[in-house]
C-alpha positions in Angstrom: 278.1 71.1 59.9 281.0 72.0 62.1 281.9 75.7 62.0 284.6 77.0 59.6 286.2 80.3 60.2 288.3 82.2 57.7 291.1 84.0 59.4 294.6 85.4 58.6 297.5 83.0 58.1 299.7 82.5 61.2 303.2 81.0 61.3 301.7 78.0 63.2 299.6 77.2 60.0 302.8 76.6 58.0 302.8 72.8 57.9 299.0 72.6 57.2 299.3 75.1 54.3 302.3 73.3 52.9 300.3 70.1 52.9 297.5 72.0 51.1 300.0 73.3 48.5 301.3 69.7 48.0 297.7 68.5 47.5 297.0 71.3 44.9 300.3 70.5 43.1 299.5 66.8 42.9 296.1 67.5 41.5 297.5 69.7 38.8 300.2 67.2 38.0 297.6 64.4 37.7 295.5 66.5 35.4 298.4 66.8 33.0 300.0 63.4 33.4 303.1 64.7 35.3 304.7 62.5 37.9 306.4 65.1 40.1 305.8 65.7 43.7 307.6 68.6 45.4 306.0 67.8 48.8 304.8 71.4 49.0 308.2 73.0 48.6 306.6 75.6 46.3 304.8 77.0 49.3 308.2 78.2 50.8 308.9 80.2 47.6 305.3 81.5 47.6 305.7 83.0 51.1 308.7 85.1 49.9 306.8 86.9 47.2 307.0 90.6 47.6 303.6 91.1 45.9 301.8 88.8 48.3 299.2 91.1 49.9 297.4 88.6 52.1 297.0 84.9 53.0 294.0 83.5 54.8 293.0 80.0 55.9 289.8 78.2 56.6 290.0 76.9 60.1 287.7 73.9 60.9 286.7 73.5 64.5 287.6 69.8 64.5 290.0 69.3 61.6 292.1 72.5 61.8 293.3 74.3 58.6 291.4 72.8 55.6 291.8 75.5 53.0 293.7 78.6 52.1 293.5 81.6 49.7 296.1 84.2 48.8 295.9 87.7 47.3 298.6 88.9 45.0 298.9 92.7 44.2 298.6 93.6 40.5 298.6 97.4 40.6 295.1 98.5 41.6 293.8 95.0 40.9 294.4 91.7 42.6 295.1 88.1 41.7 293.7 85.2 43.7 296.4 82.6 44.0 296.1 80.0 45.3 292.7 78.9 46.4 292.7 75.3 47.7 290.4 73.2 49.9 291.5 69.8 51.1 289.6 67.0 49.2 287.7 65.8 52.2 286.0 69.2 52.7 285.2 70.1 49.1 281.6 70.7 48.0 280.7 72.1 51.5 281.0 75.8 50.8 284.5 76.2 52.1 286.0 77.4 48.8 283.1 79.9 48.3 283.7 81.2 51.9 287.4 81.8 51.1 286.6 83.5 47.8 284.1 85.8 49.5 286.6 86.7 52.1 289.3 87.6 49.6 286.8 89.7 47.7 285.9 91.6 50.9 289.6 92.2 51.6 290.2 93.4 48.0 287.4 95.9 48.3 288.6 97.0 51.6 292.0 97.7 49.9 290.2 99.7 47.2 291.2 97.2 44.4 289.3 97.6 41.2 289.1 93.9 40.1 290.1 90.4 41.1 291.4 87.8 38.7 292.0 84.1 39.0 293.6 81.6 36.6 292.3 78.1 37.0 293.8 75.2 35.1 291.8 74.8 31.8 291.1 71.1 32.5 289.8 71.8 36.0 286.1 72.1 35.0 285.0 71.7 38.6 287.0 74.7 39.6 285.9 76.8 36.6 282.2 76.1 37.4 282.8 77.0 41.1 284.5 80.2 40.2 281.8 81.2 37.7 279.2 80.6 40.4 281.2 82.8 42.8 281.1 85.7 40.3 284.2 85.2 38.2 282.3 85.5 34.9 284.5 87.9 32.8 287.2 86.4 30.5 289.9 89.1 30.8 292.9 87.3 29.3 293.9 84.1 27.6 297.1 82.3 27.9 297.9 79.9 25.0 300.6 77.3 25.0 302.6 75.7 22.1 303.2 72.1 23.1 306.8 71.4 22.0 306.8 67.9 23.3 303.6 66.7 21.6 303.6 63.2 23.0 304.3 63.9 26.7 300.9 65.5 27.6 297.6 63.8 27.1 295.8 66.9 25.8 292.0 66.9 25.5 289.9 68.3 22.7 286.7 70.2 23.3 287.4 73.9 24.1 286.3 76.4 21.5 287.0 80.1 21.7 286.0 82.6 19.0 285.1 79.6 16.7 288.7 78.2 17.0 289.3 74.7 18.4 291.8 74.4 21.3 293.1 71.5 23.3 293.3 71.7 27.1 
């Protein structure tokens, strides 16, 4: 396997990270039946966040930037957002390497915990995060669907013996 190095984001990484952001947005939109594509424009707003504590990339020796992870400050804790690996490099340990790096950075900054909020339908991400040590459910966000026919919700999630759609 060609070496992958996790390093701090540089301005020269901008277009690659914007493409990664667009890829992540498309994946989320496909999961929920949306047909929007912002072309990665959300990345521009993300970079202006005052609570952004760090942004790191996975730099592949042949393919350049193939993943990124960000750390948002939440008091003495941190939130991992986003974590994305381009589809051609998934299942190769790149995401795990990014998550390990952000955890080391959080510890170095004396943070007490890290949280991450994967999409409830993204079973693959949830499994990967669990394997990486994210095994405490610390909060739950519930949604009331006001447009009942626009989202193809799925059944199958049960929490405290209550059925939920995802």
